[in-house]
N, CA, C and O atoms as a GROMACS GRO file, in nm:
protein
  476
    1MET      N    1  11.235   6.889  -9.528
    1MET     CA    2  11.251   6.703  -9.620
    1MET      C    3  11.389   6.682  -9.546
    1MET      O    4  11.475   6.769  -9.544
    2THR      N    5  11.405   6.544  -9.478
    2THR     CA    6  11.557   6.458  -9.393
    2THR      C    7  11.594   6.437  -9.587
    2THR      O    8  11.517   6.445  -9.683
    3GLN      N    9  11.749   6.406  -9.581
    3GLN     CA   10  11.810   6.368  -9.694
    3GLN      C   11  11.873   6.244  -9.608
    3GLN      O   12  11.946   6.249  -9.509
    4ALA      N   13  11.826   6.146  -9.671
    4ALA     CA   14  11.875   6.008  -9.660
    4ALA      C   15  12.040   5.996  -9.616
    4ALA      O   16  12.124   6.072  -9.663
    5ARG      N   17  12.069   5.907  -9.533
    5ARG     CA   18  12.226   5.906  -9.520
    5ARG      C   19  12.274   5.764  -9.532
    5ARG      O   20  12.240   5.668  -9.462
    6HIS      N   21  12.347   5.765  -9.622
    6HIS     CA   22  12.439   5.605  -9.706
    6HIS      C   23  12.563   5.583  -9.613
    6HIS      O   24  12.646   5.670  -9.586
    7SER      N   25  12.564   5.489  -9.580
    7SER     CA   26  12.641   5.404  -9.464
    7SER      C   27  12.808   5.358  -9.579
    7SER      O   28  12.929   5.361  -9.559
    8HIS      N   29  12.725   5.324  -9.684
    8HIS     CA   30  12.886   5.320  -9.769
    8HIS      C   31  12.950   5.364  -9.896
    8HIS      O   32  12.961   5.317 -10.009
    9ALA      N   33  13.015   5.552  -9.789
    9ALA     CA   34  13.063   5.614  -9.896
    9ALA      C   35  13.152   5.601  -9.938
    9ALA      O   36  13.228   5.537  -9.865
   10PRO      N   37  13.204   5.639 -10.055
   10PRO     CA   38  13.326   5.558 -10.093
   10PRO      C   39  13.470   5.568 -10.063
   10PRO      O   40  13.509   5.685 -10.071
   11ALA      N   41  13.532   5.511 -10.042
   11ALA     CA   42  13.660   5.478  -9.889
   11ALA      C   43  13.794   5.539  -9.994
   11ALA      O   44  13.860   5.636  -9.958
   12TRP      N   45  13.826   5.456 -10.145
   12TRP     CA   46  13.971   5.453 -10.161
   12TRP      C   47  13.884   5.412 -10.362
   12TRP      O   48  13.785   5.358 -10.409
   13PHE      N   49  13.995   5.478 -10.402
   13PHE     CA   50  13.999   5.445 -10.538
   13PHE      C   51  14.112   5.360 -10.601
   13PHE      O   52  14.211   5.372 -10.528
   14ASP      N   53  14.137   5.289 -10.693
   14ASP     CA   54  14.260   5.210 -10.776
   14ASP      C   55  14.271   5.202 -10.908
   14ASP      O   56  14.198   5.131 -10.978
   15ILE      N   57  14.365   5.275 -10.949
   15ILE     CA   58  14.388   5.296 -11.106
   15ILE      C   59  14.488   5.170 -11.127
   15ILE      O   60  14.597   5.168 -11.070
   16SER      N   61  14.434   5.031 -11.238
   16SER     CA   62  14.542   4.939 -11.243
   16SER      C   63  14.534   4.911 -11.399
   16SER      O   64  14.428   4.871 -11.448
   17THR      N   65  14.676   4.937 -11.496
   17THR     CA   66  14.714   5.008 -11.568
   17THR      C   67  14.810   4.901 -11.640
   17THR      O   68  14.863   4.820 -11.565
   18PRO      N   69  14.823   4.896 -11.705
   18PRO     CA   70  14.953   4.820 -11.832
   18PRO      C   71  15.062   4.951 -11.863
   18PRO      O   72  15.137   4.924 -11.957
   19ASP      N   73  15.081   5.058 -11.816
   19ASP     CA   74  15.195   5.171 -11.783
   19ASP      C   75  15.149   5.240 -11.670
   19ASP      O   76  15.083   5.343 -11.684
   20ALA      N   77  15.180   5.190 -11.546
   20ALA     CA   78  15.202   5.270 -11.439
   20ALA      C   79  15.268   5.373 -11.410
   20ALA      O   80  15.245   5.435 -11.307
   21ASP      N   81  15.332   5.398 -11.469
   21ASP     CA   82  15.467   5.527 -11.504
   21ASP      C   83  15.364   5.656 -11.563
   21ASP      O   84  15.344   5.775 -11.535
   22ARG      N   85  15.309   5.541 -11.672
   22ARG     CA   86  15.269   5.680 -11.768
   22ARG      C   87  15.134   5.747 -11.680
   22ARG      O   88  15.110   5.860 -11.638
   23ALA      N   89  15.056   5.612 -11.673
   23ALA     CA   90  14.958   5.672 -11.545
   23ALA      C   91  14.966   5.818 -11.444
   23ALA      O   92  14.930   5.935 -11.440
   24ARG      N   93  15.038   5.717 -11.373
   24ARG     CA   94  15.117   5.867 -11.269
   24ARG      C   95  15.137   5.983 -11.298
   24ARG      O   96  15.105   6.091 -11.248
   25ARG      N   97  15.224   5.933 -11.433
   25ARG     CA   98  15.306   6.140 -11.454
   25ARG      C   99  15.141   6.163 -11.480
   25ARG      O  100  15.088   6.241 -11.401
   26PHE      N  101  15.054   6.103 -11.582
   26PHE     CA  102  14.897   6.187 -11.623
   26PHE      C  103  14.843   6.290 -11.501
   26PHE      O  104  14.829   6.413 -11.497
   27TYR      N  105  14.816   6.175 -11.397
   27TYR     CA  106  14.709   6.206 -11.287
   27TYR      C  107  14.777   6.332 -11.228
   27TYR      O  108  14.723   6.440 -11.201
   28GLN      N  109  14.921   6.294 -11.212
   28GLN     CA  110  14.990   6.396 -11.106
   28GLN      C  111  14.995   6.538 -11.148
   28GLN      O  112  14.994   6.641 -11.081
   29GLU      N  113  15.003   6.511 -11.328
   29GLU     CA  114  15.003   6.675 -11.405
   29GLU      C  115  14.851   6.713 -11.382
   29GLU      O  116  14.806   6.823 -11.350
   30MET      N  117  14.778   6.583 -11.408
   30MET     CA  118  14.604   6.682 -11.451
   30MET      C  119  14.557   6.717 -11.324
   30MET      O  120  14.460   6.793 -11.325
   31PHE      N  121  14.611   6.670 -11.183
   31PHE     CA  122  14.472   6.716 -11.070
   31PHE      C  123  14.634   6.743 -10.986
   31PHE      O  124  14.591   6.777 -10.876
   32ASP      N  125  14.770   6.747 -10.974
   32ASP     CA  126  14.833   6.781 -10.909
   32ASP      C  127  14.832   6.682 -10.766
   32ASP      O  128  14.857   6.736 -10.658
   33TRP      N  129  14.803   6.539 -10.773
   33TRP     CA  130  14.808   6.492 -10.690
   33TRP      C  131  14.954   6.437 -10.613
   33TRP      O  132  15.040   6.437 -10.702
   34PRO      N  133  15.002   6.399 -10.509
   34PRO     CA  134  15.129   6.381 -10.415
   34PRO      C  135  15.102   6.235 -10.495
   34PRO      O  136  14.991   6.184 -10.508
   35VAL      N  137  15.263   6.164 -10.559
   35VAL     CA  138  15.252   6.067 -10.545
   35VAL      C  139  15.366   5.994 -10.480
   35VAL      O  140  15.479   6.036 -10.500
   36LYS      N  141  15.345   5.872 -10.392
   36LYS     CA  142  15.470   5.819 -10.367
   36LYS      C  143  15.454   5.646 -10.341
   36LYS      O  144  15.369   5.575 -10.286
   37ALA      N  145  15.591   5.619 -10.414
   37ALA     CA  146  15.575   5.520 -10.488
   37ALA      C  147  15.586   5.430 -10.406
   37ALA      O  148  15.632   5.483 -10.305
   38ILE      N  149  15.564   5.261 -10.377
   38ILE     CA  150  15.554   5.201 -10.263
   38ILE      C  151  15.697   5.150 -10.302
   38ILE      O  152  15.803   5.166 -10.241
   39ASP      N  153  15.666   5.064 -10.455
   39ASP     CA  154  15.772   4.967 -10.494
   39ASP      C  155  15.790   4.983 -10.652
   39ASP      O  156  15.760   5.094 -10.696
   40ALA      N  157  15.822   4.916 -10.716
   40ALA     CA  158  15.826   4.956 -10.871
   40ALA      C  159  15.674   4.922 -10.905
   40ALA      O  160  15.623   4.990 -10.994
   41THR      N  161  15.590   4.817 -10.839
   41THR     CA  162  15.431   4.820 -10.913
   41THR      C  163  15.327   4.918 -10.863
   41THR      O  164  15.223   4.922 -10.928
   42TYR      N  165  15.339   4.996 -10.762
   42TYR     CA  166  15.215   5.048 -10.696
   42TYR      C  167  15.296   5.199 -10.632
   42TYR      O  168  15.412   5.215 -10.594
   43ALA      N  169  15.162   5.311 -10.638
   43ALA     CA  170  15.200   5.434 -10.574
   43ALA      C  171  15.072   5.456 -10.531
   43ALA      O  172  14.954   5.432 -10.559
   44LEU      N  173  15.174   5.535 -10.411
   44LEU     CA  174  14.967   5.571 -10.329
   44LEU      C  175  14.991   5.762 -10.435
   44LEU      O  176  15.062   5.841 -10.497
   45VAL      N  177  14.845   5.722 -10.367
   45VAL     CA  178  14.823   5.923 -10.450
   45VAL      C  179  14.771   5.947 -10.350
   45VAL      O  180  14.725   5.855 -10.282
   46GLY      N  181  14.761   6.093 -10.303
   46GLY     CA  182  14.723   6.153 -10.158
   46GLY      C  183  14.618   6.310 -10.188
   46GLY      O  184  14.620   6.368 -10.297
   47ASP      N  185  14.555   6.344 -10.098
   47ASP     CA  186  14.478   6.476 -10.129
   47ASP      C  187  14.617   6.604 -10.050
   47ASP      O  188  14.733   6.578 -10.016
   48ASP      N  189  14.550   6.725 -10.045
   48ASP     CA  190  14.609   6.847 -10.080
   48ASP      C  191  14.668   6.777  -9.892
   48ASP      O  192  14.788   6.802  -9.880
   49ASP      N  193  14.636   6.737  -9.822
   49ASP     CA  194  14.728   6.681  -9.672
   49ASP      C  195  14.830   6.559  -9.685
   49ASP      O  196  14.898   6.529  -9.587
   50GLY      N  197  14.838   6.509  -9.769
   50GLY     CA  198  14.955   6.400  -9.843
   50GLY      C  199  14.888   6.245  -9.786
   50GLY      O  200  14.947   6.139  -9.806
   51ARG      N  201  14.749   6.254  -9.708
   51ARG     CA  202  14.708   6.137  -9.641
   51ARG      C  203  14.683   6.018  -9.773
   51ARG      O  204  14.608   6.082  -9.846
   52PRO      N  205  14.697   5.926  -9.819
   52PRO     CA  206  14.636   5.866  -9.939
   52PRO      C  207  14.509   5.855  -9.977
   52PRO      O  208  14.446   5.798  -9.888
   53THR      N  209  14.437   5.886 -10.077
   53THR     CA  210  14.296   5.841 -10.125
   53THR      C  211  14.284   5.745 -10.231
   53THR      O  212  14.175   5.723 -10.284
   54GLY      N  213  14.420   5.670 -10.273
   54GLY     CA  214  14.391   5.590 -10.370
   54GLY      C  215  14.523   5.554 -10.422
   54GLY      O  216  14.631   5.602 -10.386
   55GLY      N  217  14.496   5.450 -10.525
   55GLY     CA  218  14.665   5.461 -10.593
   55GLY      C  219  14.675   5.385 -10.689
   55GLY      O  220  14.589   5.298 -10.700
   56ILE      N  221  14.790   5.394 -10.794
   56ILE     CA  222  14.787   5.356 -10.907
   56ILE      C  223  14.881   5.251 -10.944
   56ILE      O  224  14.994   5.285 -10.906
   57GLY      N  225  14.882   5.166 -10.988
   57GLY     CA  226  14.926   5.004 -10.981
   57GLY      C  227  14.986   4.937 -11.108
   57GLY      O  228  14.897   4.926 -11.192
   58GLN      N  229  15.074   4.901 -11.141
   58GLN     CA  230  15.152   4.832 -11.291
   58GLN      C  231  15.020   4.715 -11.332
   58GLN      O  232  15.053   4.621 -11.259
   59ALA      N  233  14.921   4.679 -11.388
   59ALA     CA  234  14.828   4.537 -11.451
   59ALA      C  235  14.909   4.480 -11.505
   59ALA      O  236  14.968   4.528 -11.602
   60GLY      N  237  14.938   4.342 -11.448
   60GLY     CA  238  15.053   4.281 -11.566
   60GLY      C  239  14.930   4.115 -11.627
   60GLY      O  240  14.808   4.112 -11.613
   61PRO      N  241  14.996   4.028 -11.675
   61PRO     CA  242  14.933   3.935 -11.694
   61PRO      C  243  14.825   3.847 -11.634
   61PRO      O  244  14.743   3.772 -11.687
   62GLY      N  245  14.851   3.882 -11.496
   62GLY     CA  246  14.712   3.814 -11.391
   62GLY      C  247  14.697   3.871 -11.366
   62GLY      O  248  14.704   3.846 -11.245
   63SER      N  249  14.651   4.049 -11.383
   63SER     CA  250  14.588   4.078 -11.263
   63SER      C  251  14.408   4.063 -11.301
   63SER      O  252  14.370   4.062 -11.418
   64PRO      N  253  14.374   4.059 -11.258
   64PRO     CA  254  14.222   4.077 -11.206
   64PRO      C  255  14.170   4.160 -11.311
   64PRO      O  256  14.086   4.113 -11.388
   65TYR      N  257  14.219   4.305 -11.326
   65TYR     CA  258  14.128   4.399 -11.378
   65TYR      C  259  14.229   4.502 -11.449
   65TYR      O  260  14.350   4.498 -11.430
   66THR      N  261  14.191   4.558 -11.499
   66THR     CA  262  14.263   4.699 -11.544
   66THR      C  263  14.134   4.856 -11.558
   66THR      O  264  14.023   4.844 -11.608
   67GLY      N  265  14.158   4.914 -11.532
   67GLY     CA  266  14.102   5.066 -11.548
   67GLY      C  267  14.063   5.093 -11.372
   67GLY      O  268  14.128   5.046 -11.278
   68MET      N  269  13.941   5.179 -11.361
   68MET     CA  270  13.927   5.240 -11.228
   68MET      C  271  13.854   5.159 -11.158
   68MET      O  272  13.799   5.068 -11.221
   69VAL      N  273  13.834   5.165 -11.036
   69VAL     CA  274  13.761   5.122 -10.939
   69VAL      C  275  13.798   5.175 -10.810
   69VAL      O  276  13.904   5.201 -10.754
   70THR      N  277  13.635   5.182 -10.773
   70THR     CA  278  13.612   5.261 -10.644
   70THR      C  279  13.592   5.177 -10.547
   70THR      O  280  13.503   5.094 -10.565
   71TYR      N  281  13.651   5.174 -10.447
   71TYR     CA  282  13.618   5.066 -10.345
   71TYR      C  283  13.523   5.188 -10.212
   71TYR      O  284  13.537   5.306 -10.183
   72PHE      N  285  13.415   5.057 -10.157
   72PHE     CA  286  13.293   5.140 -10.093
   72PHE      C  287  13.357   5.025  -9.899
   72PHE      O  288  13.414   4.921  -9.866
   73ARG      N  289  13.298   5.134  -9.846
   73ARG     CA  290  13.302   5.077  -9.716
   73ARG      C  291  13.200   4.987  -9.677
   73ARG      O  292  13.082   5.017  -9.663
   74VAL      N  293  13.252   4.870  -9.660
   74VAL     CA  294  13.178   4.775  -9.603
   74VAL      C  295  13.181   4.705  -9.506
   74VAL      O  296  13.254   4.610  -9.534
   75ASP      N  297  13.128   4.690  -9.355
   75ASP     CA  298  13.123   4.579  -9.246
   75ASP      C  299  13.206   4.470  -9.282
   75ASP      O  300  13.310   4.449  -9.219
   76ASP      N  301  13.180   4.419  -9.349
   76ASP     CA  302  13.231   4.271  -9.381
   76ASP      C  303  13.238   4.237  -9.531
   76ASP      O  304  13.141   4.219  -9.604
   77VAL      N  305  13.367   4.229  -9.567
   77VAL     CA  306  13.429   4.231  -9.754
   77VAL      C  307  13.372   4.118  -9.801
   77VAL      O  308  13.325   4.110  -9.914
   78GLY      N  309  13.373   4.011  -9.708
   78GLY     CA  310  13.290   3.865  -9.711
   78GLY      C  311  13.181   3.868  -9.763
   78GLY      O  312  13.131   3.847  -9.873
   79THR      N  313  13.138   3.913  -9.620
   79THR     CA  314  12.927   3.916  -9.640
   79THR      C  315  12.893   3.995  -9.780
   79THR      O  316  12.819   3.941  -9.862
   80ALA      N  317  12.949   4.126  -9.804
   80ALA     CA  318  12.900   4.220  -9.874
   80ALA      C  319  12.912   4.167 -10.012
   80ALA      O  320  12.822   4.196 -10.090
   81LEU      N  321  13.037   4.071 -10.063
   81LEU     CA  322  13.104   3.993 -10.157
   81LEU      C  323  12.951   3.887 -10.159
   81LEU      O  324  12.876   3.903 -10.255
   82ALA      N  325  12.923   3.810 -10.081
   82ALA     CA  326  12.805   3.741 -10.098
   82ALA      C  327  12.694   3.783 -10.150
   82ALA      O  328  12.615   3.720 -10.222
   83ARG      N  329  12.686   3.915 -10.105
   83ARG     CA  330  12.534   3.936 -10.153
   83ARG      C  331  12.528   3.984 -10.275
   83ARG      O  332  12.440   3.977 -10.362
   84ALA      N  333  12.685   4.058 -10.269
   84ALA     CA  334  12.663   4.072 -10.467
   84ALA      C  335  12.632   4.014 -10.517
   84ALA      O  336  12.524   4.012 -10.576
   85GLU      N  337  12.743   3.914 -10.512
   85GLU     CA  338  12.701   3.741 -10.613
   85GLU      C  339  12.539   3.717 -10.566
   85GLU      O  340  12.510   3.626 -10.644
   86SER      N  341  12.436   3.738 -10.500
   86SER     CA  342  12.315   3.708 -10.487
   86SER      C  343  12.255   3.776 -10.568
   86SER      O  344  12.205   3.735 -10.673
   87LEU      N  345  12.254   3.905 -10.519
   87LEU     CA  346  12.204   4.006 -10.657
   87LEU      C  347  12.262   4.007 -10.808
   87LEU      O  348  12.258   4.111 -10.874
   88GLY      N  349  12.318   3.886 -10.861
   88GLY     CA  350  12.341   3.908 -10.980
   88GLY      C  351  12.509   3.944 -11.054
   88GLY      O  352  12.523   3.947 -11.176
   89GLY      N  353  12.646   3.973 -10.940
   89GLY     CA  354  12.732   4.060 -10.942
   89GLY      C  355  12.863   3.890 -10.900
   89GLY      O  356  12.865   3.791 -10.827
   90THR      N  357  12.956   3.966 -11.020
   90THR     CA  358  13.037   3.786 -11.005
   90THR      C  359  13.170   3.917 -10.986
   90THR      O  360  13.191   4.037 -11.005
   91ARG      N  361  13.242   3.782 -10.929
   91ARG     CA  362  13.339   3.833 -10.806
   91ARG      C  363  13.491   3.843 -10.951
   91ARG      O  364  13.530   3.788 -11.054
   92VAL      N  365  13.519   3.945 -10.864
   92VAL     CA  366  13.642   3.965 -10.991
   92VAL      C  367  13.806   3.947 -10.909
   92VAL      O  368  13.916   3.913 -10.952
   93LEU      N  369  13.760   3.984 -10.786
   93LEU     CA  370  13.896   4.010 -10.670
   93LEU      C  371  13.867   3.943 -10.566
   93LEU      O  372  13.775   4.002 -10.509
   94GLU      N  373  13.898   3.846 -10.510
   94GLU     CA  374  13.930   3.725 -10.382
   94GLU      C  375  13.974   3.870 -10.272
   94GLU      O  376  14.056   3.961 -10.280
   95PRO      N  377  13.864   3.825 -10.163
   95PRO     CA  378  13.948   3.856 -10.013
   95PRO      C  379  14.074   3.852 -10.014
   95PRO      O  380  14.143   3.753 -10.035
   96ALA      N  381  14.136   4.047  -9.975
   96ALA     CA  382  14.250   3.992  -9.928
   96ALA      C  383  14.279   4.095  -9.867
   96ALA      O  384  14.202   4.191  -9.870
   97GLU      N  385  14.398   4.099  -9.796
   97GLU     CA  386  14.432   4.152  -9.659
   97GLU      C  387  14.541   4.268  -9.742
   97GLU      O  388  14.636   4.248  -9.817
   98THR      N  389  14.480   4.396  -9.690
   98THR     CA  390  14.604   4.476  -9.734
   98THR      C  391  14.607   4.563  -9.609
   98THR      O  392  14.520   4.549  -9.523
   99PRO      N  393  14.755   4.696  -9.593
   99PRO     CA  394  14.798   4.806  -9.515
   99PRO      C  395  14.641   4.824  -9.472
   99PRO      O  396  14.605   4.772  -9.366
  100LEU      N  397  14.547   4.896  -9.550
  100LEU     CA  398  14.455   4.972  -9.534
  100LEU      C  399  14.278   4.869  -9.485
  100LEU      O  400  14.169   4.912  -9.448
  101GLY      N  401  14.314   4.770  -9.503
  101GLY     CA  402  14.225   4.677  -9.464
  101GLY      C  403  14.193   4.548  -9.541
  101GLY      O  404  14.283   4.472  -9.579
  102ARG      N  405  14.038   4.519  -9.568
  102ARG     CA  406  13.998   4.400  -9.664
  102ARG      C  407  13.975   4.458  -9.746
  102ARG      O  408  13.948   4.578  -9.736
  103ILE      N  409  13.978   4.394  -9.855
  103ILE     CA  410  13.922   4.413  -9.992
  103ILE      C  411  13.861   4.312 -10.072
  103ILE      O  412  13.883   4.194 -10.045
  104ALA      N  413  13.790   4.341 -10.163
  104ALA     CA  414  13.766   4.230 -10.264
  104ALA      C  415  13.703   4.318 -10.366
  104ALA      O  416  13.662   4.421 -10.312
  105VAL      N  417  13.677   4.312 -10.519
  105VAL     CA  418  13.631   4.324 -10.638
  105VAL      C  419  13.514   4.251 -10.685
  105VAL      O  420  13.523   4.129 -10.680
  106PHE      N  421  13.386   4.311 -10.738
  106PHE     CA  422  13.296   4.242 -10.786
  106PHE      C  423  13.274   4.341 -10.941
  106PHE      O  424  13.304   4.460 -10.952
  107ALA      N  425  13.218   4.257 -11.041
  107ALA     CA  426  13.139   4.335 -11.168
  107ALA      C  427  12.972   4.323 -11.098
  107ALA      O  428  12.924   4.230 -11.034
  108ASP      N  429  12.911   4.451 -11.138
  108ASP     CA  430  12.789   4.433 -11.098
  108ASP      C  431  12.708   4.393 -11.240
  108ASP      O  432  12.754   4.408 -11.353
  109PRO      N  433  12.625   4.358 -11.218
  109PRO     CA  434  12.531   4.282 -11.370
  109PRO      C  435  12.556   4.390 -11.547
  109PRO      O  436  12.547   4.361 -11.667
  110ASP      N  437  12.582   4.491 -11.483
  110ASP     CA  438  12.606   4.544 -11.620
  110ASP      C  439  12.778   4.515 -11.625
  110ASP      O  440  12.825   4.564 -11.727
  111GLY      N  441  12.851   4.467 -11.565
  111GLY     CA  442  13.007   4.479 -11.592
  111GLY      C  443  13.077   4.565 -11.528
  111GLY      O  444  13.196   4.534 -11.534
  112ASN      N  445  13.050   4.707 -11.439
  112ASN     CA  446  13.121   4.783 -11.348
  112ASN      C  447  13.164   4.687 -11.260
  112ASN      O  448  13.108   4.585 -11.221
  113LEU      N  449  13.320   4.756 -11.224
  113LEU     CA  450  13.364   4.726 -11.144
  113LEU      C  451  13.356   4.783 -11.009
  113LEU      O  452  13.344   4.904 -10.990
  114VAL      N  453  13.363   4.676 -10.895
  114VAL     CA  454  13.276   4.797 -10.788
  114VAL      C  455  13.372   4.709 -10.654
  114VAL      O  456  13.339   4.602 -10.604
  115GLY      N  457  13.486   4.783 -10.621
  115GLY     CA  458  13.529   4.738 -10.491
  115GLY      C  459  13.473   4.780 -10.322
  115GLY      O  460  13.417   4.880 -10.275
  116LEU      N  461  13.527   4.635 -10.256
  116LEU     CA  462  13.478   4.686 -10.098
  116LEU      C  463  13.573   4.657 -10.040
  116LEU      O  464  13.647   4.563 -10.066
  117GLN      N  465  13.588   4.760  -9.925
  117GLN     CA  466  13.690   4.766  -9.798
  117GLN      C  467  13.608   4.754  -9.699
  117GLN      O  468  13.493   4.795  -9.686
  118SER      N  469  13.717   4.657  -9.587
  118SER     CA  470  13.669   4.736  -9.474
  118SER      C  471  13.765   4.708  -9.375
  118SER      O  472  13.865   4.644  -9.407
  119PRO      N  473  13.744   4.757  -9.236
  119PRO     CA  474  13.904   4.762  -9.164
  119PRO      C  475  13.927   4.593  -9.120
  119PRO      O  476  14.031   4.558  -9.065
   0.00000   0.00000   0.00000
């Protein structure tokens, strides 16, 4: 039996919280993650080699969400976001450029937040 290959593997995770300092300390202690602050509101966390695999950010009054979002690789964020909406998803974070590529976030029909990331 052959195993199916999925092209949309998890690419990044993001934790948005009202107390980013506390969350950084918690996850650093919990998983021994290296944490590198980019600025006062966002820090990258990495794997054992120090490569960033996610981030922890400060959620403010205008933040589109709080909690954890897993980002999945897609060929085109705009196309994937439109597909999610056509299937009953709701746009939460408009497509935006970041140093790691283009991102967006939607809520699935059950309210679960899902991120999209493309180069």
